[in-house]
C-alpha positions as CSV (number, residue, x, y, z in Angstrom):
1,X,0.0,0.0,0.0
2,X,2.9,2.4,0.8
3,X,4.5,1.8,-2.6
4,X,1.1,2.3,-4.3
5,X,0.6,5.6,-2.5
6,X,4.1,6.8,-3.3
7,X,3.6,6.0,-6.9
8,X,0.4,8.1,-7.0
9,X,2.2,11.0,-5.4
10,X,5.0,10.8,-7.9
11,X,2.5,10.8,-10.8
12,X,0.6,13.7,-9.3
13,X,3.8,15.7,-9.1
14,X,4.3,14.9,-12.7
15,X,0.7,16.1,-13.5
16,X,1.4,19.4,-11.8
17,X,4.2,20.0,-14.2
18,X,2.4,18.5,-17.2
19,X,5.2,16.0,-17.7
20,X,5.2,13.0,-20.0
21,X,7.7,10.2,-20.2
22,X,10.8,10.9,-22.2
23,X,11.1,8.9,-25.4
24,X,13.6,10.5,-27.7
25,X,13.1,9.4,-31.3
26,X,15.8,11.7,-32.7
27,X,16.7,12.0,-36.3
28,X,19.6,14.4,-36.9
29,X,20.3,13.6,-40.5
30,X,21.1,17.0,-42.0
31,X,20.2,15.7,-45.4
32,X,16.6,14.8,-44.4
33,X,15.3,18.2,-45.4
34,X,16.3,20.4,-48.3
35,X,14.7,23.8,-47.7
36,X,14.0,25.8,-50.8
37,X,15.5,29.0,-49.3
38,X,19.2,29.8,-50.1
39,X,21.7,31.1,-47.6
40,X,24.8,33.1,-48.3
41,X,27.2,34.7,-45.9
42,X,28.4,38.3,-46.5
43,X,30.1,41.1,-44.8
44,X,27.8,43.6,-43.1
45,X,25.6,45.5,-45.6
46,X,22.4,47.4,-45.4
47,X,19.5,45.4,-46.9
48,X,17.6,47.6,-49.3
49,X,14.2,46.7,-47.9
50,X,13.1,46.0,-44.3
51,X,11.7,42.6,-43.5
52,X,8.1,42.9,-42.3
53,X,7.7,40.7,-39.2
54,X,4.7,40.0,-37.1
55,X,5.7,39.1,-33.5
56,X,3.0,37.4,-31.5
57,X,3.4,37.2,-27.7
58,X,1.3,37.5,-24.5
59,X,1.5,39.4,-21.2
60,X,3.6,36.5,-19.7
61,X,3.1,34.7,-16.4
62,X,6.3,32.8,-16.3
63,X,8.4,35.1,-18.6
64,X,9.1,38.8,-18.8
65,X,7.5,39.2,-22.3
66,X,7.3,43.0,-22.0
67,X,11.1,43.2,-21.8
68,X,11.6,40.5,-24.4
69,X,9.9,42.6,-27.0
70,X,12.6,45.2,-26.6
71,X,15.5,42.8,-26.3
72,X,14.5,40.6,-29.3
73,X,13.8,43.6,-31.6
74,X,17.1,45.1,-30.6
75,X,18.8,41.7,-31.4
76,X,17.3,41.6,-34.9
77,X,18.2,45.2,-35.5
78,X,21.9,44.5,-35.1
79,X,21.9,42.3,-38.2
80,X,19.2,43.5,-40.5
81,X,16.5,46.0,-41.3
82,X,13.1,45.0,-39.9
83,X,9.7,46.5,-39.4
84,X,8.2,44.6,-36.4
85,X,4.5,44.7,-35.6
86,X,3.5,43.2,-32.2
87,X,0.3,41.4,-31.1
88,X,0.1,40.9,-27.3
89,X,-2.6,38.5,-26.3
90,X,-5.6,39.4,-28.5
91,X,-6.9,35.9,-28.8
92,X,-10.0,37.0,-30.7
93,X,-7.9,38.9,-33.3
94,X,-5.8,35.8,-33.9
95,X,-8.9,33.6,-34.3
96,X,-11.0,35.9,-36.4
97,X,-8.7,37.8,-38.7
98,X,-6.1,37.0,-41.4
99,X,-3.4,38.4,-39.1
100,X,-0.5,37.1,-41.2
101,X,-1.5,38.9,-44.4
102,X,1.3,41.2,-45.7
103,X,4.1,39.9,-43.5
104,X,7.3,38.3,-44.6
105,X,7.7,36.2,-41.4
106,X,6.1,35.4,-38.1
107,X,7.6,35.0,-34.6
108,X,5.7,33.1,-31.9
109,X,7.0,33.9,-28.4
110,X,4.3,32.9,-26.0
111,X,3.5,30.4,-23.3
112,X,0.0,28.8,-23.4
113,X,0.6,25.4,-21.8
114,X,-2.9,24.8,-20.4
115,X,-4.7,26.5,-23.3
116,X,-7.0,24.1,-25.2
117,X,-8.6,26.5,-27.7
118,X,-8.6,24.4,-30.9
119,X,-9.6,27.4,-33.0
120,X,-6.7,29.3,-31.7
121,X,-4.3,26.5,-32.4
122,X,-5.5,26.1,-36.0
123,X,-5.4,29.9,-36.6
124,X,-1.7,29.9,-35.5
125,X,-0.9,26.8,-37.7
126,X,-2.6,27.6,-40.9
127,X,-0.6,30.7,-42.1
128,X,2.5,28.5,-42.1
129,X,1.2,25.2,-43.4
130,X,-1.3,26.6,-45.9
131,X,0.1,30.0,-46.9
132,X,3.8,29.2,-46.5
133,X,4.6,32.1,-44.2
134,X,7.9,31.3,-42.5
135,X,8.0,31.1,-38.7
136,X,10.5,31.5,-35.9
137,X,9.2,29.7,-32.8
138,X,10.8,30.6,-29.5
139,X,11.2,28.8,-26.1
140,X,7.8,28.3,-24.4
141,X,5.9,28.2,-27.7
142,X,7.1,24.6,-27.7
143,X,5.4,24.0,-24.3
144,X,2.2,25.5,-25.4
145,X,-1.1,23.7,-26.2
146,X,0.2,20.5,-24.5
147,X,-3.0,18.6,-25.0
148,X,-3.3,19.2,-28.7
149,X,-1.1,16.7,-30.6
150,X,-1.2,18.7,-33.8
151,X,0.8,21.5,-32.2
152,X,4.0,19.4,-31.7
153,X,3.5,17.8,-35.1
154,X,3.3,21.3,-36.6
155,X,6.5,22.4,-35.0
156,X,8.4,19.2,-35.8
157,X,9.5,18.5,-32.2
158,X,7.7,17.4,-29.1
159,X,8.8,18.5,-25.6
160,X,6.8,18.9,-22.4
161,X,9.2,19.7,-19.6
162,X,12.7,21.1,-18.9
163,X,15.6,20.4,-16.5
164,X,16.4,22.8,-13.7
165,X,17.8,26.1,-14.7
166,X,21.6,26.0,-14.9
167,X,24.5,27.0,-17.2
168,X,24.1,25.3,-20.6
169,X,26.7,24.6,-23.3
170,X,25.2,24.9,-26.7
171,X,26.9,22.9,-29.5
172,X,26.4,22.9,-33.3
173,X,25.0,19.7,-34.9
174,X,26.8,18.8,-38.1
175,X,27.4,21.3,-40.9
176,X,24.6,23.7,-42.0
177,X,24.7,27.0,-43.9
178,X,22.8,28.7,-41.1
179,X,25.2,27.8,-38.3
180,X,28.6,27.4,-40.1
181,X,29.9,30.8,-39.0
182,X,28.9,30.3,-35.4
183,X,31.4,28.8,-32.8
184,X,31.3,25.0,-32.5
185,X,30.1,25.6,-28.9
186,X,29.3,28.4,-26.5
187,X,28.0,28.8,-22.9
188,X,24.7,30.3,-21.7
189,X,24.2,31.5,-18.2
190,X,21.2,29.9,-16.5
191,X,18.7,28.8,-19.1
192,X,16.1,26.0,-19.2
193,X,17.2,22.9,-21.1
194,X,14.0,21.5,-22.7
195,X,13.9,17.8,-22.9
196,X,13.3,16.4,-26.4
197,X,10.6,13.7,-26.3
198,X,10.5,13.1,-30.1
199,X,11.2,14.7,-33.4
200,X,9.5,14.4,-36.7
201,X,11.3,12.4,-39.5
202,X,12.4,15.4,-41.5
203,X,13.4,17.6,-38.6
204,X,17.0,18.9,-39.0
205,X,18.8,19.5,-35.7
206,X,20.9,22.7,-35.7
207,X,21.9,23.1,-32.0
208,X,21.9,20.7,-29.0
209,X,22.9,20.7,-25.4
210,X,23.7,17.9,-22.9
211,X,21.1,17.4,-20.1
212,X,22.8,16.8,-16.7
213,X,19.6,15.2,-15.3
214,X,18.7,13.1,-18.3
215,X,22.3,12.2,-19.2
216,X,21.7,12.8,-22.9
217,X,21.8,15.4,-25.6
218,X,18.6,17.4,-26.4
219,X,17.8,19.5,-29.5
220,X,17.9,23.2,-28.8
221,X,17.3,24.5,-32.3
222,X,16.0,22.9,-35.5
223,X,14.7,23.4,-39.1
224,X,11.5,21.9,-40.2
225,X,9.3,22.0,-43.3
226,X,5.7,22.2,-42.0
227,X,3.2,22.0,-44.8
228,X,4.0,24.9,-47.2
229,X,6.1,26.8,-44.8
230,X,9.6,26.5,-43.2
231,X,10.0,26.7,-39.4
232,X,13.1,27.4,-37.3
233,X,12.5,26.6,-33.6
234,X,14.6,27.1,-30.6
235,X,13.8,26.1,-27.0
236,X,16.4,28.5,-25.7
237,X,15.5,32.0,-24.4
238,X,14.0,31.8,-20.9
239,X,16.2,34.4,-19.4
240,X,17.4,37.8,-20.5
241,X,21.0,36.7,-20.4
242,X,20.4,34.2,-23.2
243,X,18.5,36.8,-25.3
244,X,21.4,39.2,-24.9
245,X,24.1,36.5,-25.7
246,X,25.8,37.6,-28.9
247,X,25.8,34.1,-30.5
248,X,22.1,33.6,-29.7
249,X,21.3,37.1,-31.2
250,X,23.2,36.2,-34.3
251,X,21.5,32.9,-34.6
252,X,18.1,34.5,-34.3
253,X,18.7,37.2,-36.8
254,X,20.4,34.9,-39.3
255,X,17.5,32.5,-38.9
256,X,15.1,35.2,-40.1
257,X,17.4,35.9,-43.1
258,X,17.8,32.2,-43.9
259,X,14.0,31.7,-43.9
260,X,13.6,34.8,-46.1
261,X,16.3,33.7,-48.5
262,X,18.4,36.7,-47.7
263,X,22.2,36.8,-47.4
264,X,23.4,36.2,-43.9
265,X,25.3,39.0,-42.2
266,X,28.5,37.9,-40.4
267,X,28.6,40.6,-37.7
268,X,26.5,43.2,-36.1
269,X,26.2,46.6,-37.8
270,X,24.9,49.8,-36.3
271,X,23.7,51.0,-39.7
272,X,20.7,48.7,-39.7
273,X,17.4,50.1,-38.6
274,X,14.2,48.6,-37.2
275,X,10.8,49.9,-36.2
276,X,8.5,48.4,-33.5
277,X,4.8,49.0,-33.6
278,X,2.5,47.7,-30.9
279,X,-0.8,46.6,-32.6
280,X,-2.3,45.7,-29.2
281,X,-3.3,48.9,-27.3
282,X,-3.9,49.3,-23.6
283,X,-2.1,46.2,-22.5
284,X,-1.7,45.9,-18.8
285,X,1.1,43.6,-17.6
286,X,0.6,41.8,-14.2
287,X,2.7,42.8,-11.3
288,X,4.6,40.3,-9.2
289,X,1.8,39.8,-6.6
290,X,-0.7,39.2,-9.4
291,X,1.6,36.7,-11.1
292,X,2.1,34.9,-7.8
293,X,-1.6,34.6,-7.2
294,X,-2.4,33.4,-10.7
295,X,0.3,30.9,-10.8
296,X,-0.4,29.5,-7.4
297,X,-4.1,29.0,-8.1
298,X,-3.5,27.6,-11.5
299,X,-1.4,24.8,-10.0
300,X,-3.6,24.4,-7.0
301,X,-6.9,24.2,-8.8
302,X,-5.5,22.1,-11.7
303,X,-3.7,19.8,-9.3
304,X,-6.7,19.2,-7.1
305,X,-8.9,18.2,-10.1
306,X,-6.4,15.7,-11.3
307,X,-5.7,14.4,-7.7
308,X,-9.4,13.8,-7.1
309,X,-9.8,12.0,-10.4
310,X,-6.8,9.7,-9.7
311,X,-8.1,8.9,-6.2
312,X,-11.5,8.0,-7.4
313,X,-10.7,6.2,-10.7
314,X,-7.1,5.0,-10.7
315,X,-7.3,2.1,-8.2
316,X,-5.3,-0.5,-10.2
317,X,-1.5,-0.1,-9.9
318,X,-0.9,-1.8,-13.2
319,X,-2.7,1.0,-15.2
320,X,-1.9,3.9,-12.8
321,X,0.3,5.8,-15.3
322,X,-2.3,5.5,-18.1
323,X,-5.1,6.3,-15.8
324,X,-3.4,9.4,-14.5
325,X,-2.7,10.6,-18.0
326,X,-6.4,10.2,-18.8
327,X,-7.3,12.2,-15.7
328,X,-5.0,15.0,-17.0
329,X,-6.7,14.8,-20.3
330,X,-10.2,14.9,-18.9
331,X,-9.6,17.7,-16.4
332,X,-8.4,20.9,-18.0
333,X,-6.4,23.3,-15.8
334,X,-7.5,26.9,-15.7
335,X,-5.5,29.1,-18.1
336,X,-3.8,32.0,-16.3
337,X,-5.9,34.7,-17.9
338,X,-9.1,33.1,-16.5
339,X,-7.9,33.6,-12.9
340,X,-6.6,37.2,-13.3
341,X,-9.8,39.0,-12.4
342,X,-10.4,36.9,-9.3
343,X,-6.8,37.6,-8.2
344,X,-7.2,41.3,-8.8
345,X,-10.4,41.4,-6.6
346,X,-8.8,39.2,-3.9
347,X,-11.3,36.4,-4.5
348,X,-8.2,34.3,-5.0
349,X,-5.0,34.8,-3.1
350,X,-1.6,33.1,-2.8
351,X,0.2,32.2,0.4
352,X,2.8,34.8,1.6
């Protein structure tokens, strides 16, 4: 009985973190995909026309997305001309408008782990797969929509959890035009190493890091042809120190150039210019107390629902893991935005 209870406790802890078992089906064959976009490397030069980018993010409960708008746009500006429009939240806009129309490239930098809005998922997928708009997916975009299998399939890589924050060494995988000019390896100060569960057959790994906890390498950046469009994803970028790392900044900007079929600049150049236009008006970012309340109650409410389901339905040890997974599937956690008003009015609070 003690072993059975301990097993339940371990599974419930996993459910609180939305963790799945790690099953790495890696395929790092750099010849598996042949993207149609060319890539050349040149000395710094001012591109004649700015790339029109739509950057989609949210207010952020686990990340400082307000600061990241500035940091990422500044990173891009060092290597190319870009006009960057920003959507912050605006779920209805994303679901009801052709938001990608007129843009050369999309950037997704949001974290919607508990979100189960199928219409939102499809609206984010279709500009890439159906219209061929290239996409850069950053960090927690990969941990978003965890209960919708088409999201991981769309991105070309499946991951649900990360190791503890620590210093990470990033290494290049094979030879690729996009990364040839980067160092073979470089160090990042305190980032989250996302654990690769599986990769699609034609996913091309570009960067990887060794996981101290899992004792194996995990893909940190990749290239994938998703329907009609090309995607470059990177799980790096939790902390500001990573976003300000010179090698990461160059990789990000060169990824945009690569997907656009532009020549890759080999070093930063102050002559480049960028504009940033916030399409979402009147956005109010949460303060630290509000974040604390929302996050605490999201885990508490979601965890209790799953715990109750497991206690009442998962009585056979032999199927405990499968039963717990089903309880997670059947009991949606509240998304952070749904708890915000209650935290603001003190209907919900968090322990001091």
